[in-house]
C-alpha positions in Angstrom: 57.5 -21.0 36.0 59.5 -23.1 38.7 59.6 -21.6 42.6 62.6 -22.5 44.3 61.9 -25.3 47.2 62.4 -24.7 50.7 65.3 -26.3 52.1 64.4 -29.1 54.4 66.6 -28.8 57.6 68.1 -32.0 59.0 67.3 -33.9 62.2 70.1 -32.1 64.3 69.4 -28.9 62.5 65.8 -29.0 63.0 66.8 -29.8 66.9 69.3 -27.1 67.1 66.6 -24.5 65.2 64.0 -25.4 67.6 66.2 -24.8 70.8 67.5 -21.3 69.5 64.0 -19.8 68.7 62.8 -21.5 72.0 65.9 -19.4 73.8 65.0 -16.5 72.2 61.3 -16.4 72.5 62.2 -16.8 76.5 64.0 -13.9 76.3 61.4 -11.8 74.4 59.1 -9.7 76.8 55.5 -11.0 77.2 53.5 -9.6 74.2 50.0 -8.7 75.8 47.6 -9.9 73.2 44.3 -7.9 72.5 41.3 -10.0 74.6 39.3 -8.9 71.3 41.5 -11.0 68.8 42.3 -14.6 70.2 43.4 -15.9 67.0 46.6 -13.7 67.4 47.9 -16.0 70.0 47.9 -19.1 67.0 51.6 -18.9 64.9 51.2 -16.8 61.9 51.2 -18.5 58.6 53.5 -17.2 56.1 53.0 -17.0 52.5 55.5 -16.4 49.7 55.2 -13.5 48.2 57.0 -14.2 44.8 57.5 -17.3 42.1 61.0 -16.5 40.7 62.3 -18.7 38.1 65.6 -20.3 39.4 67.0 -20.8 35.7 67.4 -17.0 34.4 69.6 -14.4 34.8 68.2 -11.1 34.3 68.0 -7.5 35.4 64.2 -7.5 36.0 63.5 -8.8 39.4 59.6 -9.6 38.5 56.3 -8.2 39.2 56.6 -8.1 42.6 59.7 -5.9 43.2 60.9 -2.6 42.2 64.7 -2.4 42.2 66.6 1.4 43.6 68.2 1.5 41.0 67.7 -0.3 38.3 71.3 -1.0 37.4 72.1 -1.9 41.2 70.3 -5.6 41.2 69.9 -8.9 39.3 67.9 -12.1 39.5 70.2 -15.2 39.6 69.4 -18.4 40.8 65.8 -17.4 42.2 68.1 -14.7 44.0 67.7 -10.8 44.3 71.3 -10.2 44.1 72.9 -6.8 44.9 75.5 -5.5 42.4 76.5 -2.2 44.1 78.5 -2.2 47.0 80.7 0.9 46.8 81.6 3.8 49.2 78.0 5.6 47.6 76.5 2.6 47.3 74.4 2.8 50.8 70.8 1.4 51.3 70.5 -0.2 48.1 66.5 -1.3 48.3 64.1 -3.7 46.5 60.4 -2.2 47.2 57.8 -5.1 47.7 54.9 -3.7 45.5 52.1 -6.1 46.6 52.8 -5.6 50.4 52.5 -3.1 52.8 52.0 -2.6 56.4 48.5 -1.2 57.8 47.5 0.7 60.2 45.8 -1.1 63.3 46.7 -3.2 66.3 47.4 -6.7 64.2 50.2 -8.8 64.2 52.4 -9.4 61.4 55.4 -11.3 60.2 58.0 -10.8 57.6 60.9 -13.6 56.7 63.6 -13.8 54.0 66.7 -15.9 53.1 69.9 -13.8 52.7 73.3 -14.3 52.3 76.5 -12.6 51.8 77.7 -12.0 48.1 81.2 -10.0 48.4 82.3 -9.2 51.8 83.0 -6.3 53.9 81.1 -4.0 56.3 77.3 -3.5 55.7 73.7 -5.0 56.5 70.8 -6.8 54.8 67.4 -7.1 55.8 64.0 -5.4 55.7 62.4 -1.5 55.7 59.2 -0.9 56.9 56.9 1.9 57.2 58.5 3.3 53.7 55.9 6.5 52.9 54.7 6.6 56.5 51.5 5.0 54.7 50.8 8.8 53.4 52.5 8.1 49.9 51.2 6.5 46.7 52.8 2.9 46.8 54.7 3.8 43.6 56.7 6.6 45.4 56.8 4.6 48.5 58.8 2.3 46.4 61.8 4.7 45.7 62.5 5.0 49.6 66.1 3.8 49.3 69.9 5.3 50.7 69.3 8.6 51.7 67.5 9.3 55.6 64.9 11.3 55.8 61.2 12.0 56.8 59.0 9.1 55.8 62.2 7.0 55.3 60.9 4.1 57.6 62.7 1.7 59.9 65.6 -0.4 58.8 65.1 -4.0 61.0 68.5 -5.8 59.4 71.6 -8.2 60.2 75.0 -6.6 60.1 78.3 -8.4 58.7 79.5 -8.0 62.4 77.0 -10.5 63.4 74.4 -7.9 65.3 70.6 -8.1 64.6 69.7 -4.1 64.8 67.4 -1.9 64.1 68.4 1.2 62.5 67.0 5.2 61.7 65.9 5.8 58.2 64.2 9.1 58.8 67.0 11.5 60.0 67.3 14.4 57.7 70.3 15.8 59.6 72.6 13.0 59.2 71.3 11.0 56.5 73.7 8.1 56.2 74.2 7.7 59.8 72.3 4.8 59.8 72.0 5.3 63.9 71.2 2.0 65.9 68.1 2.3 68.0 67.6 0.9 71.1 66.6 -2.6 71.4 67.3 -5.6 73.8 70.2 -8.2 72.5 68.5 -11.5 72.9 71.3 -13.1 71.0 73.0 -16.3 72.0 77.1 -16.0 72.5 79.5 -15.5 71.2 78.6 -13.5 68.0 79.4 -14.9 64.7 80.4 -12.3 61.6 79.0 -13.4 58.4 80.5 -15.0 55.6 80.2 -15.3 51.8 78.8 -19.1 52.5 76.1 -18.1 54.8 72.8 -19.3 54.0 70.4 -17.3 56.9 67.1 -16.3 57.7 65.7 -13.0 58.9 62.4 -12.9 60.7 60.5 -10.2 61.9 57.6 -10.3 64.0 55.4 -7.3 65.0 53.3 -7.6 67.9 50.6 -5.2 69.4 50.9 -4.4 73.1 48.7 -3.5 75.7 49.9 0.6 75.4 49.0 0.7 71.8 52.7 0.6 70.7 54.0 -2.5 69.2 57.2 -4.8 69.9 59.7 -6.1 66.6 61.2 -9.2 67.2 64.3 -9.8 64.6 65.4 -13.4 64.9 68.7 -14.4 62.6 68.4 -18.1 62.0 71.5 -20.3 60.6 69.8 -22.6 57.9 72.6 -25.0 57.8 72.7 -25.8 61.5 69.4 -24.7 62.2 70.6 -22.5 65.1 69.7 -18.8 65.9 72.8 -16.6 65.3 70.9 -13.4 66.5 67.8 -11.8 68.1 66.7 -8.5 69.0 63.7 -7.2 70.5 62.7 -3.0 70.2 59.6 -2.2 72.3 57.5 0.6 72.3 57.2 1.0 68.2 54.5 3.4 67.3 52.0 2.2 64.9 53.0 5.3 62.9 56.5 4.2 62.5 55.4 0.9 61.0 52.7 1.6 58.3 53.4 2.1 55.0 55.6 0.4 52.4 58.1 -2.5 52.7 61.6 -3.2 50.9 64.5 -5.7 51.5 67.8 -3.8 51.8 71.4 -4.3 51.0 74.2 -2.1 52.2 77.6 -1.2 52.6 79.0 0.8 55.2 78.5 4.6 53.9 81.1 6.5 52.9 83.7 3.3 53.0 82.0 0.4 50.8 81.8 -3.2 51.8 79.5 -5.8 51.7 76.9 -6.9 49.2 74.2 -9.3 49.8 71.2 -11.7 48.3 68.2 -12.2 49.3 65.4 -14.6 48.1 62.2 -16.4 49.2 60.3 -13.5 50.8 57.2 -14.5 53.2 54.7 -12.5 54.9 51.7 -13.2 57.0 49.4 -11.7 59.6 46.7 -8.8 59.5 49.2 -6.3 60.1 50.9 -7.2 56.4 48.0 -6.3 53.9 48.4 -8.3 50.2 48.0 -5.9 47.4 48.4 -8.1 44.3 46.6 -5.5 42.2 49.6 -3.8 42.6 52.1 -6.0 40.6 53.8 -4.7 37.1 55.6 -6.5 34.5 56.9 -7.7 32.2 55.2 -4.9 30.3 55.5 -1.4 32.1 53.0 0.3 30.0 52.1 0.9 26.1 52.2 4.2 23.9 50.1 4.0 20.7 49.1 6.5 17.7 46.6 6.5 14.9 47.5 8.5 11.6 44.8 7.6 9.0 45.2 3.6 8.2 48.1 3.5 10.3 48.2 2.1 13.9 52.1 2.1 15.7 52.0 1.0 19.3 55.2 0.5 21.5 55.0 -1.9 24.4 57.8 -1.3 26.9 59.3 -4.4 28.6 61.1 -5.0 31.8 64.9 -6.0 30.9 64.4 -9.9 30.6 66.4 -12.8 30.5 68.6 -14.1 27.3 66.6 -17.5 27.8 62.9 -15.7 27.8 60.9 -15.2 24.5 62.3 -12.1 22.6 59.3 -11.3 20.6 55.3 -10.7 21.6 52.2 -10.4 19.7 49.9 -8.0 19.5 45.8 -9.2 19.5 42.9 -6.9 19.0 39.2 -8.0 19.8 36.6 -8.0 17.2 33.1 -9.8 16.7 34.9 -13.3 16.2 36.8 -12.6 19.3 40.7 -11.9 19.8 43.0 -12.0 16.4 47.0 -11.4 16.1 47.4 -8.4 13.9 51.0 -8.2 14.3 54.0 -9.8 15.9 57.5 -7.5 16.7 60.7 -8.3 18.4 61.5 -6.9 22.0 64.6 -4.8 20.5 66.9 -2.3 21.7 65.9 -0.5 25.1 63.6 -3.7 26.0 60.9 -2.0 23.5 58.6 -3.7 21.2 57.4 -1.9 18.2 54.2 -2.7 16.3 52.8 -1.2 13.1 49.3 -2.4 11.7 48.7 -1.2 8.1 45.0 -1.0 7.2 43.8 0.1 10.8 39.9 1.3 11.0 40.2 4.2 12.8 36.4 4.8 13.4 36.1 2.6 15.8 37.3 1.9 19.2 38.9 -1.7 19.9 40.4 -3.4 22.7 44.0 -4.7 22.4 46.6 -6.8 24.2 50.2 -7.7 24.6 50.9 -11.1 24.7 54.1 -12.2 25.5 55.8 -15.9 26.2 52.3 -17.7 24.8 51.8 -21.0 25.8 54.2 -21.3 28.4 53.7 -20.9 32.4 55.5 -17.4 32.0 52.5 -16.2 30.0 51.4 -13.0 30.4 48.8 -10.0 28.6 48.7 -6.2 28.8 45.6 -4.8 27.7 44.1 -1.1 26.8 41.8 0.3 24.4 42.8 1.8 20.6 40.4 4.7 20.7 38.4 5.8 17.8 39.5 8.8 15.9 37.3 11.7 17.1 34.7 13.7 15.4 33.5 17.1 16.0 36.2 17.9 18.8 39.3 17.3 19.9 40.7 17.7 23.6 44.8 17.5 23.7 46.5 16.7 27.2 49.8 18.4 27.2 52.7 17.5 29.4 56.1 18.4 30.1 59.1 18.7 32.5 58.8 16.0 34.9 61.6 15.9 37.3 59.8 13.1 39.8 61.9 14.6 42.7 63.1 17.7 43.5 66.0 16.2 46.1 68.2 13.5 45.5 67.4 10.2 46.9 70.7 8.7 47.3 72.6 11.7 48.0 72.6 14.1 51.3 70.3 17.1 50.6 68.4 19.8 52.5 64.9 20.4 52.5 65.0 23.2 55.2 63.0 26.3 53.7 64.6 29.5 53.7 61.8 32.0 52.5 59.2 32.8 55.1 55.7 30.6 54.3 58.0 27.8 52.4 57.4 24.7 53.7 59.7 22.2 54.4 60.6 19.5 51.6 60.8 16.4 54.0 62.6 13.5 51.7 59.5 11.1 51.2 56.9 13.5 51.1 54.8 14.9 48.7 56.7 18.1 49.0 59.4 16.5 47.7 58.4 13.7 45.6 56.4 14.5 42.2 56.7 10.7 41.0 53.7 9.5 40.2 52.2 12.7 39.5 49.0 11.0 40.8 46.6 13.8 41.6 47.6 16.1 38.6 47.0 12.7 36.5 43.9 12.0 38.0 42.6 15.6 37.0 44.1 15.4 33.7 42.2 12.4 33.6 38.8 14.0 34.1 39.0 16.4 31.2 38.6 13.2 29.3 41.9 14.3 26.7 41.5 12.7 23.0 45.0 12.8 22.7 48.2 13.2 25.0 51.2 15.0 24.0 54.5 14.9 26.1 56.5 17.7 24.7 60.1 16.6 26.3 62.0 16.2 29.5 60.0 13.2 30.7 62.4 12.9 33.1 65.9 14.4 34.2 69.4 12.8 34.2 69.8 13.8 37.8 66.9 13.2 39.5 65.3 11.4 41.6 69.4 9.9 42.1 72.4 10.4 41.0 73.6 11.2 37.8 75.6 8.4 36.0 77.9 9.5 33.3 79.1 6.0 32.3 78.6 2.7 33.8 75.1 1.2 32.7 73.8 4.3 30.6 70.8 2.2 29.2 69.7 0.9 32.6 70.0 4.5 34.1 68.0 5.8 31.0 65.5 3.5 31.7 65.0 3.5 35.3 64.6 7.1 34.9 62.2 6.7 31.9 60.3 4.0 33.5 58.9 6.2 36.3 57.3 8.5 33.6 55.9 5.4 31.7 54.6 3.7 35.1 53.2 7.3 36.1 50.9 7.9 32.8 50.5 4.3 31.7 47.0 4.6 32.8 46.3 7.1 30.3 48.4 6.2 27.9 46.8 2.5 27.9 43.7 3.7 26.4 44.9 7.5 25.1 46.9 7.9 22.0 49.7 9.8 22.7 52.7 11.8 20.6 56.0 12.0 22.8 58.9 14.7 21.8 62.5 14.5 23.3 64.3 17.5 24.6 68.0 17.5 25.8 67.0 16.2 29.3 65.5 13.1 27.2 69.0 12.7 25.8 70.5 12.5 29.2 72.0 16.2 28.6 71.2 19.4 30.4 71.1 21.5 27.0 71.1 20.7 23.2 72.6 22.8 20.5 72.3 19.4 18.2 74.5 20.4 15.0 72.5 18.1 13.1 73.9 15.1 15.0 77.2 15.9 15.5 79.0 14.6 18.9 79.9 17.0 21.4 83.8 18.4 21.6 85.3 16.8 24.3 81.7 15.5 25.4 80.8 19.4 26.5 77.2 19.7 26.1 77.7 23.8 25.9 80.0 23.6 23.3 77.1 22.4 21.0 76.5 18.3 19.7 75.4 15.3 21.3 77.3 14.3 24.4 76.1 10.4 24.3 77.0 8.2 21.3 74.5 7.9 18.4 73.3 4.6 19.6 72.3 5.7 22.8 70.5 8.4 21.4 68.6 6.3 18.8 68.0 3.9 21.5 66.3 6.9 23.8 64.5 8.0 20.7 63.1 4.4 19.7 61.7 3.5 23.2 60.0 7.3 23.3 59.2 8.1 19.8 58.7 4.5 18.2 55.1 4.9 17.8 54.8 8.3 16.8 53.6 8.6 12.8 56.1 8.3 10.7 58.9 10.8 10.1 58.5 13.3 7.1 62.2 12.3 5.8 63.7 9.5 7.9 67.1 10.2 6.6 69.1 10.1 9.8 71.7 12.9 10.6 75.2 12.9 11.6 76.7 9.6 13.4 73.5 8.0 12.1 71.4 9.5 14.4 67.5 9.1 13.7 64.9 11.8 12.8 61.3 12.4 14.1 59.9 15.3 12.3 56.8 14.9 10.6 53.0 15.4 10.4 50.0 13.6 11.1 46.1 14.0 10.8 44.0 13.4 13.9 40.7 14.5 15.3 40.1 16.7 12.1 43.3 18.6 13.0 46.7 18.6 10.8 49.8 18.4 13.0 53.3 19.1 12.6 56.2 17.8 15.1 59.0 19.2 15.2 62.9 18.6 16.5 63.8 22.2 17.4 67.3 21.2 19.2 68.5 18.4 16.8 69.0 20.7 14.1 70.1 24.0 16.0 73.8 25.4 15.9 75.6 27.8 18.2 76.5 27.1 21.9 76.2 28.1 25.3 78.3 31.4 25.0 77.4 32.1 21.4 81.2 31.7 20.7 83.5 29.1 18.3 86.2 27.2 19.9 88.9 30.0 19.4 86.5 32.4 21.0 84.9 34.3 18.1 81.1 35.2 18.1 79.4 32.7 15.6 78.2 35.3 12.2 74.3 35.3 13.4 73.9 34.5 9.6 75.3 31.3 9.6 73.6 29.8 12.4 70.5 27.7 12.1 67.7 26.4 14.2 65.2 24.1 12.6 67.7 23.5 9.7 66.9 23.4 6.1 65.3 20.1 6.0 62.8 21.4 8.3 62.3 24.3 7.2 61.3 22.7 3.4 58.8 20.2 5.6 56.8 23.5 6.9 56.9 25.0 3.5 55.1 21.7 2.2 53.0 21.5 5.4 51.8 24.9 5.1 51.5 24.5 1.1 49.5 21.2 1.0 45.6 22.8 0.5 44.5 21.2 3.5 41.5 23.2 5.2 41.7 22.0 9.1 42.8 23.8 11.3 46.9 23.5 12.2 48.8 22.5 15.6 52.4 22.5 15.5 54.5 20.4 18.3 57.7 21.7 19.3 59.9 21.5 22.5 60.4 25.3 23.6 59.5 28.4 22.9 60.5 30.6 20.1 61.6 33.9 21.8 63.5 34.4 25.2 61.1 35.1 27.7 62.7 35.4 31.4 64.1 38.2 33.0 67.2 38.6 36.0 66.0 39.3 39.7 66.2 43.2 39.1 63.7 42.5 36.3 66.0 42.8 33.0 66.2 40.7 30.1 68.0 37.7 31.1 70.3 36.2 28.2 69.5 32.4 27.2 70.7 30.8 24.2 69.4 27.4 25.1 65.7 29.4 24.2 64.5 29.2 20.9 64.8 33.2 20.4 68.7 32.3 19.9 70.0 32.2 16.9 67.2 35.2 16.0 67.6 34.7 12.3 66.5 30.8 12.4 63.7 31.8 15.0 62.3 34.3 12.2 62.2 31.9 9.8 60.7 29.5 11.6 57.9 31.8 12.7 57.6 33.4 9.5 56.6 29.6 8.0 54.4 28.5 11.1 52.6 32.0 10.4 52.3 30.8 6.5 50.8 27.5 8.0 48.2 29.6 10.4 49.1 27.3 13.1 49.3 27.1 16.6 52.3 26.6 18.6 52.5 24.3 21.4 55.5 23.9 23.7 57.3 22.8 26.8 60.6 23.0 28.4 60.6 26.6 30.1 58.7 25.6 33.2 57.0 28.8 33.3 53.5 28.6 31.5 52.9 31.4 28.9 50.9 32.4 25.9 52.7 35.1 23.5 52.1 36.3 19.8 55.0 36.7 18.1 56.5 38.9 15.6 57.8 38.8 12.3 57.5 41.8 10.6 56.0 43.7 13.2 55.4 43.7 17.0 53.1 41.1 17.2 51.8 39.9 13.2 52.9 36.4 13.6 51.7 32.8 15.2 50.5 32.4 18.7 52.2 29.7 21.0 51.3 28.6 24.1 53.9 27.1 26.5 52.6 24.6 29.1 53.6 24.7 32.6 56.0 22.4 33.9 54.2 19.3 35.7 56.7 19.3 38.0 60.4 21.2 37.8 63.2 22.4 40.6 64.3 25.2 38.6 62.3 27.7 38.1 62.2 30.7 35.5 60.7 34.1 35.8 58.9 36.8 33.7 58.7 39.7 35.6 60.0 42.8 33.4 60.4 45.9 35.1 58.0 48.6 35.1 55.0 48.0 32.9 55.1 46.6 29.3 53.6 49.0 26.4 49.9 48.0 25.3 49.4 45.6 28.5 46.6 43.7 29.0 44.7 42.7 32.0 47.3 40.4 33.9 50.3 41.5 35.2 53.3 41.2 32.9 51.7 41.5 29.5 51.8 43.5 26.7 54.9 43.9 24.0 58.1 43.0 24.4 61.3 42.7 23.2 63.6 40.0 23.8 67.5 40.0 24.3 67.9 38.6 21.1 66.0 41.2 19.0 62.8 39.1 18.7 59.3 41.1 18.9 56.3 39.8 20.5 53.2 40.2 22.4 52.7 38.6 25.8 49.1 37.5 26.3 49.3 35.5 29.6 52.2 34.0 32.0 51.9 32.2 35.0 55.4 32.8 37.3 56.1 31.1 40.3 54.2 32.7 43.4 57.4 34.0 45.3 58.9 37.1 43.1 62.6 36.5 41.6 64.1 39.4 43.6 62.5 38.0 46.6 63.9 34.5 45.8 67.2 35.8 45.3 67.1 37.8 48.7 67.0 34.1 50.5 68.7 32.0 48.1 71.9 34.5 46.9 74.3 31.3 46.0 72.9 31.8 42.1 70.9 28.8 41.9 67.2 28.9 40.5 66.0 25.8 42.6 62.6 25.4 44.7 61.3 22.8 46.2 58.0 23.8 48.0 55.0 23.1 45.2 53.2 26.0 47.1 55.6 28.7 46.0 55.5 27.3 42.2 52.8 27.6 39.5 52.7 23.9 38.0 50.6 21.7 36.3 49.6 21.0 32.7 47.8 22.2 29.6 44.7 21.9 27.6 44.0 22.6 24.3 40.3 22.4 23.1 39.8 22.4 19.1 36.3 23.3 18.9 35.6 22.6 15.4 31.6 23.7 15.5 32.5 27.2 16.9 36.0 27.4 14.6 38.5 27.9 17.8 40.8 26.7 19.9 40.8 27.4 23.9 44.0 27.2 25.1 43.6 26.1 29.1 46.4 26.2 32.2 45.4 24.1 35.2 47.3 23.6 38.3 48.2 19.6 38.9 46.3 19.7 42.3 42.6 21.7 41.1 39.8 19.0 40.1 38.5 20.8 37.0 35.2 19.2 37.4 34.9 21.0 41.3 32.6 24.2 41.3 34.7 27.4 41.1 37.9 25.4 39.7 40.0 27.7 38.6 42.6 28.0 36.3 45.9 30.2 36.5 45.1 33.8 35.9 45.6 34.7 32.3 43.5 31.7 30.9 41.5 30.3 29.1 43.0 32.0 26.4 40.5 31.6 23.2 42.0 32.0 19.5 39.5 31.7 16.4 41.1 30.0 13.8 40.8 32.9 11.6 43.5 34.3 14.0 46.0 31.6 14.1 
């Protein structure tokens, strides 16, 4: 990889630069150095942060950077170029993953070359203090346009030639970027920025005797060597500096304007810590499954350039060392899909994905293919991962309304779920043998605004990458099954109508909003590693299918797509306003019903689990405790639901699903009130929209926990509610403080979120269903699940 050289200065430029720097130094306040560290007096040596190629143009900026948003930046000729300069594009950032400002009285420096791509009002420069040192570095990497708690400090050079320090923690006026007091030490006259410029911005951080810091921002013209602008801000608290570092390009908020490039970032000094282990890419993560003698593995790449190798190799290690077992093209969605036949599932093996073999940019991503477990199986259940309650590129309020509700500061753990570090660490402590992600791995409107057009592939990938970056530590060594749901295909609800396009692009009229190529790309990326489908014949528009069966850990699994074939729509009426005839509506569709019939009749004596997206009932009530009609639930259509649960009863299958946000265990009724299969709906890992099941009065034949007993949903479906984990605040109380009709709630302390565990105990012939809060360490003495769990289901009663 060729690193772009530093441009040398000629004699006149060198003399000019020295003179300019001397003038700025004389104007700056005297820095009081710690007597304990006389070495601080020596000039800080700066080292290059990256080694970017200068001959490529691509979306991915390199392993040391994270772009906000993915589609808003590109690498071109060794420069990071911002592509967004519109009225809504303020504060586009590139997080520096491998550097952070640390606490303590040390000094540090950053420098970067920058210039103007497109003229207009705006600025470029540094952001320091992202996340205030309180966030996982991946969460701090998301700090961008909207100001808020934990947003840090802009240190920038404006389009009108001013070196400035700007506020980025303001929750009241999130795009004001108010200029903070600083002493201007610039030479006169001021020089406005232009597209031909080549500038160096340098930020020096120095401790002072009172325990605060002095910041000096110097802008030097790399052609003439003269200082264009400089400013000093004193009395900066350590807490304002610690945290992540980012580069920024911003037009004037609300008006649009300038776009900027940056390159050759350098840092030095004890105040700036290097974290090389945080670099990521070109492979972000892997997903794999093993079904009998077939291994399938997806390696997810960042978007590479047209001149880079377009294939990758999968290698495994055995007694003879590493050997290549498959080669795959990096195809649609920048994913390489490997398939290995004749896999020995009885032993665990290390693997690695090798890209650009034999070149200076060769990379390796390593993990372990686990052996197929015997004697028992522990399944981790995830769904509904919104990443952030509030938007990070739009103004929003985190102010509490309910007494006891905590403020959701924008760049704090009360707003940012991503990267789910605590939840996933606790899930890992359960030592799952299999991870199932049951849909809504991300939401199309979080953590940044929804993009209906423009660059849909990059917009999808930017959101999906956050999910994979979160779970990659698990999935690199644990097999996984991933189902897609409505938000995964970039729409709020889905009645798939066997693949038809949504009339007028309106999701609530039924059908797919996105075109078939986009839907297939999404499914390829998320589901390409799943075991093979039962019948791979595409549905309408050529949309691919993923339903099928597999065996793992001595368990027979079915995977359903419970919305792809579903008919009807949001109001239960056709285009003319006529109610759909109930007898004509489908849920699973004929093809999936035939699949379930075959699965139930295959003669296997293994325990069975059906993985599906959502609950086969409408388990939701109003603030008054009345049944709430929701045709997005799979209580609708009731005829299709009845056929589905009858087939699953015949299979004696436990059903496991997500989607509803509120965890539950129910036993469905088929011919009676509760003579059907049991379904475990896992909790949301993180969701803004809340659902409640708080029926008015006491349910008949109730259990030991509230809101359990016999229930008939709004579509006439009968069931027994065995457990439910409602939000900690009642719907009636919520509505009294949030009367606007929405159901969003930010404070995690008022919700019941987490993950599910399904334990298959072959020796005891039973399933054990567990529902865990994400913030509870399950290995701790007294660690408690949500009330109603664990629920034990003997195989014979499934």
